[in-house]
C-alpha positions in Angstrom: -0.1 0.1 0.0 1.1 3.3 -1.0 1.3 6.3 1.5 -0.7 9.2 0.6 0.7 12.4 1.5 -0.8 14.3 4.5 -0.9 17.6 2.3 -4.2 17.8 0.5 -3.5 21.0 -0.9 -4.4 21.2 -4.6 -2.0 23.5 -6.5 -3.9 26.0 -8.8 -2.6 27.3 -12.3 -1.1 30.7 -11.9 -4.1 32.3 -13.6 -6.4 31.5 -11.0 -4.1 31.8 -7.7 -4.8 34.6 -5.5 -8.0 35.9 -7.2 -10.5 38.0 -4.9 -14.1 37.7 -4.5 -14.6 40.6 -7.1 -12.6 39.0 -9.9 -14.8 35.9 -9.4 -18.2 38.1 -9.5 -16.8 39.9 -12.4 -16.2 36.4 -14.3 -19.9 35.1 -13.5 -21.4 38.5 -14.6 -19.7 38.4 -17.9 -20.3 34.7 -18.4 -24.1 35.3 -17.7 -24.0 38.1 -20.2 -22.5 36.2 -22.9 -25.0 33.3 -22.4 -27.9 36.0 -22.4 -26.9 37.9 -25.4 -24.9 35.6 -27.9 -27.7 34.2 -29.2 -29.2 37.8 -29.6 -26.4 38.7 -31.6 -26.8 35.7 -33.8 -30.6 36.3 -34.4 -29.5 40.2 -34.9 -27.4 39.0 -37.4 -29.5 36.6 -39.4 -33.0 38.6 -39.5 -34.6 41.3 -41.2 -34.1 44.8 -40.0 -37.8 45.1 -39.0 -37.0 42.5 -36.2 -33.6 42.4 -35.6 -33.3 45.1 -32.9 -36.2 43.3 -30.9 -33.8 40.4 -30.2 -31.5 42.9 -28.6 -34.3 44.5 -26.5 -35.7 41.2 -25.5 -32.8 38.7 -25.4 -35.2 35.8 -24.1 -36.8 35.8 -27.9 -33.2 34.9 -29.0 -33.0 31.4 -27.4 -36.3 30.4 -29.4 -34.9 31.6 -32.4 -31.7 29.4 -31.6 -33.8 26.3 -30.8 -35.9 26.6 -34.0 -32.5 27.1 -36.2 -31.2 23.8 -34.8 -34.5 21.8 -35.3 -35.1 23.0 -39.1 -36.3 20.3 -40.8 -33.5 18.7 -42.8 -35.6 18.4 -46.2 -36.3 22.4 -45.8 -36.4 23.7 -49.8 -34.9 27.1 -49.0 -31.9 26.3 -46.2 -29.6 29.4 -47.0 -30.2 32.8 -48.3 -28.3 32.1 -51.4 -30.8 29.4 -52.4 -33.9 31.8 -51.6 -32.3 34.5 -53.7 -32.0 32.2 -56.5 -35.4 30.9 -56.1 -36.6 34.4 -56.2 -34.6 35.5 -59.3 -36.1 32.4 -60.6 -39.5 33.3 -59.8 -39.3 37.0 -61.1 -37.2 36.1 -64.4 -38.6 38.0 -67.5 -40.7 40.3 -65.2 -40.5 44.1 -64.1 -39.3 42.8 -60.5 -35.4 42.5 -60.0 -35.0 41.0 -56.7 -31.7 42.1 -55.0 -31.6 40.7 -51.0 -33.2 38.1 -48.9 -33.4 38.4 -45.3 -34.9 35.9 -42.6 -37.8 36.9 -40.7 -38.6 34.9 -37.5 -42.6 34.7 -37.1 -44.9 32.9 -34.6 -46.6 30.2 -36.5 -49.8 30.3 -37.7 -50.2 33.7 -36.6 -51.1 36.5 -39.3 -48.0 38.9 -40.1 -48.9 42.4 -41.2 -46.3 44.4 -43.1 -46.3 47.9 -44.8 -44.5 48.8 -47.9 -44.4 51.3 -50.5 -44.6 50.9 -54.1 -43.8 54.1 -56.0 -46.1 56.6 -54.5 -48.5 54.1 -52.9 -48.3 52.5 -49.5 -49.5 48.7 -49.3 -50.2 47.0 -46.2 -50.4 43.2 -46.7 -51.3 40.4 -44.1 -49.8 36.9 -44.7 -50.2 33.8 -42.3 -47.0 31.7 -42.4 -47.1 28.1 -42.2 -43.4 27.8 -40.3 -41.8 30.3 -38.3 -38.9 31.0 -40.8 -39.9 33.2 -43.9 -37.4 34.6 -46.3 -38.2 38.6 -47.1 -37.1 39.3 -50.4 -36.5 42.9 -51.4 -35.7 44.4 -54.7 -36.6 47.0 -57.2 -39.8 47.5 -59.3 -39.0 48.7 -62.9 -41.4 51.5 -63.6 -41.7 52.7 -60.1 -39.6 55.2 -58.6 -38.6 55.0 -54.9 -35.9 52.6 -52.8 -35.9 48.9 -52.8 -39.3 47.4 -51.2 -40.4 44.1 -50.4 -41.1 42.1 -53.5 -41.8 38.5 -52.2 -42.0 36.4 -48.9 -41.1 32.7 -49.4 -41.6 29.9 -46.7 -38.3 28.7 -45.3 -39.6 24.8 -45.4 -41.6 24.5 -48.6 -40.5 27.3 -50.8 -44.1 28.6 -51.2 -44.8 32.1 -52.2 -46.4 33.9 -49.6 -46.7 37.2 -51.1 -45.9 38.4 -54.6 -45.7 42.2 -55.2 -47.0 41.6 -58.7 -50.4 40.7 -57.2 -50.2 44.5 -55.8 -49.0 45.8 -59.2 -52.2 44.9 -61.1 -54.4 47.4 -59.4 -51.4 49.9 -59.3 -51.3 53.2 -61.2 -48.6 52.4 -63.6 -47.6 54.3 -66.6 -50.0 54.6 -69.4 -49.4 52.0 -72.0 -47.7 53.2 -75.4 -50.4 52.7 -78.5 -49.0 50.4 -80.9 -49.4 51.1 -84.5 -51.9 48.9 -86.4 -51.2 46.1 -88.5 -53.6 47.2 -91.1 -53.4 51.0 -92.4 -56.6 52.9 -91.8 -58.7 53.7 -94.9 -58.1 57.2 -96.6 -60.8 59.5 -97.2 -60.9 60.2 -101.1 -62.0 64.0 -102.0 
């Protein structure tokens, strides 16, 4: 049997030697703040501007965002912003709509989501009910309508389904008057 030394003193690494309670209190506070706000910073980075600030002011919502992000179904159609933008480009190909950016929205499932945006001189309010919490908000430019980029589509993250298409609002919008095309047959000329 081996003798166990009577000295039960465990040698601590130099970093943790002779630290005060104040030091340990500061370490605990910083750790808690990082644990609380790190998910908020991730949610802030990946969500659209109408929502991103709310994650910083209500950090507990960001944990729900992180949980949803970690449990995304593997067969989701629009898993990345690049895939979503390519989907929007294909959707609007040959139209007057030019999508330029996609950002993620984190919405309550099954609850209506209402947003307001401008199309030229008009302000449009639209309500959709997303089937899944993640929705891609597509912004872009509409040819023939002055102004900054506007929301041109909302796409469901999981299925790729189009939840909103700006072209539905363009049909009733006041647009430039159509130019009359010349007739294929000449009009009869009156004889004197």
